[in-house]
N, C-alpha and C positions, 0 to 999 in steps of 0.2 A: 815736784809733781811729775809723774811719769806721762809721757806722751805716747799716743797710740800711732802705729804705722798705718794710717788711714786718713782720708780727708772727709770732713763733715758736710761740704757744701756741694755736693753731687748727688744725683739720684740714687736711691738704694740699689737699683738693679745693677749699678756699676760696681758695687762693693763685693770684691770676691771674699767669700766668708768660709773658712775651714773651722770646723768645730773644736780641733785640737789647738790651732795656731792662735796665739794672742801676743803679738810682738809689741813690746813697749820699751821705751828708752827714755834716759834723762840726758840733758845737755848742761855741762858745767858752764855756769854764768861767766866765769873768769877766763878759762881756756877754750871755751866753745868745744871741748872734747865730748863725744857721744859714748855713752855707756849702755849696752843693752841690759835691762833689768828683768825682762821677762820674755820668755819664747813661746811657751805653750800655756794652756789653761792652768790655774794654780793647783788644782787638784791632780792633774796629770804630772806637773813638775814634782809634786810632793811624792807621787808613786815612783817616778823615774829615779828619784834621789833615794828613796827607801829601798828599792830592790836593785840599786846601783846598775841600772840599764844604760843610763847616758851620763856622761860628764857634763852637766849643764853649765857649770862655771867656765869649763873650756870652750864650750859652744858660744857662751855669751861673749867671752873675750874675743874669739876668733871673728864673730860677726858684728862686733861693735863698729869696726872700721867700715864694714859694707853698709851698715845702717847710716853712718855718717855721710857716705858717698851718696846714697839714695836721697837723704834729706837735702844735700846740696844740689843734686840734679833737679829736684822738684822746685826748690827756690830759684834756681837758674832759669828754668823754663818759665815760672811765674814772673819773675823780674823782667826777663827779656820781653815777654808779651806786653807787660804794662808800659815798658818804655817805647816799644814799636806803636802801640795804640795811642799813647800821649803825643809822641813826636810826629807820626805820619797821618794820624786820624783826627785826634780831639784838636790839637793846636791849629791845623788848618781849617777845621770846621768852626771853631770859635772865631778865627779871623774872618771868615766869610760872613759869619753872622753879624759881627760888629761893623765891618766895612761895607757889606753889600746887603744887610738884612735878610741873608739867605737862612731862614729857620729850617727849612727842609733838609739842608745839608747837615745842620746840627742834629736834628732828630735822627737822621739815618746814621750819622757818626755814632751817637749814642747808643742806638740799637745794635749796631755792628760791634761796639766795644763790649756790650753785655754778652753778645753771642760768642765773641772771641774768649772772653773770660771763662765763660761756661765750657767752651770747647777745650781750652788749655787745661782746665781743672779736671775735665773728664780724662784727658790724656795723662795727667799726673796720676789719677787714680789707676788707670790701666797700667801704668809703669809700676806703681807700687804693688798692684796685684800680681804682676809678672815676677817682681823681685820676691815677694812672700813665697810664691809657688817654687821658685828656683832655690831659695833657702830651705824650704821644707823638703824638697826632693834631695838636696845635698845632705842634709842631717840623716834622712833615711829612718824616720821614727818607726814606721811599721816593721821595717826589716830588723831594726835594733831589738824591738820587742820580741819578735819571732825568734831571733837568734839567742836570746838570753836563756839560759839554763842554770839551775842550781841542783847539783847532786847532793844527796844526804844519805846517812847511814840509818839502819833499821832501828837503832836505839835513839834516834833524833826525831821520830814520828810517833804520834798518838792517834789510833784510828778509833773512832766512836761512831758506829753505824755507817752512814753514808758521808761522815765528816772525818777529815784528817787535818791534823795540826803538826807543822814541822817547827822544830827549834834548832837553829844552828848557831854557831859562834860568830859569823860574819853578817848575818842578816837578822832582822826582827822576826817575831812570831808570824807565821804564814799559815792561814787556815783556808782550806777550801771545803765548802759544805757539799760538793759534788765531785769528790775525787774519783779517779778511775784506777782499778788495780792493773798492773802491767808486769813487764819483765825487768824493770829497773826502778830505783827510788830516785825520782827527778822531779824538779818543779819547773814548769814551762809557764809562759805568760801570754795573755790575750789582751788586745786593745779593743775596749768598747766603751761607747758614751764618754769619751775623753777621760777615761781612768784605766788603771792597769788591773787585770784579774788574774791571779795566780792560778795554775791548773796543775794539781798534784797527781802524780802517777806513783802508786805505791806497789812495790814488788809483792807478788802473791806469796803468802806464807804457806810452807809445806808442813 
């Protein structure tokens, strides 16, 4: 089962959400190795592979180690916090309760424990948010989409009214219902609503 790079037990306002990013990973039960299985929204990943805009397999391999480090960091903060709370807060409070019947110390200790668990989980979520944003900035999705172009020849395009369809050997059929005539035959791409939209410019025929 894929795990999402996010925490579920913190307020929603702490969840940094990017409409395109959807990081998910698998952990090998034997080796504990982490493999990044998804980076973006499934439709966006399909478009990126179809138009050969990003090497998603390369991206997943590159950042699998980074995901593993982030996961280890989150668990480190969580376990360190629990050990601190048990040894320095809960254990003394329980001792006071049994030996001196000091229930007030026990109540305050429990309240403090719940508060610290909440704060550490908030810190972990903020750490994951920062990690996700850094990863997305390094990948440079918007720039990769903007820079991608596909030139084509006149005999590879069919124009019907305001629609153009381009057939090339290296790419699947690309259709733009609102193409624009220009000085060159070229396909550019736009990113909208977590999907890739081809924008075809067709040379004006004389």
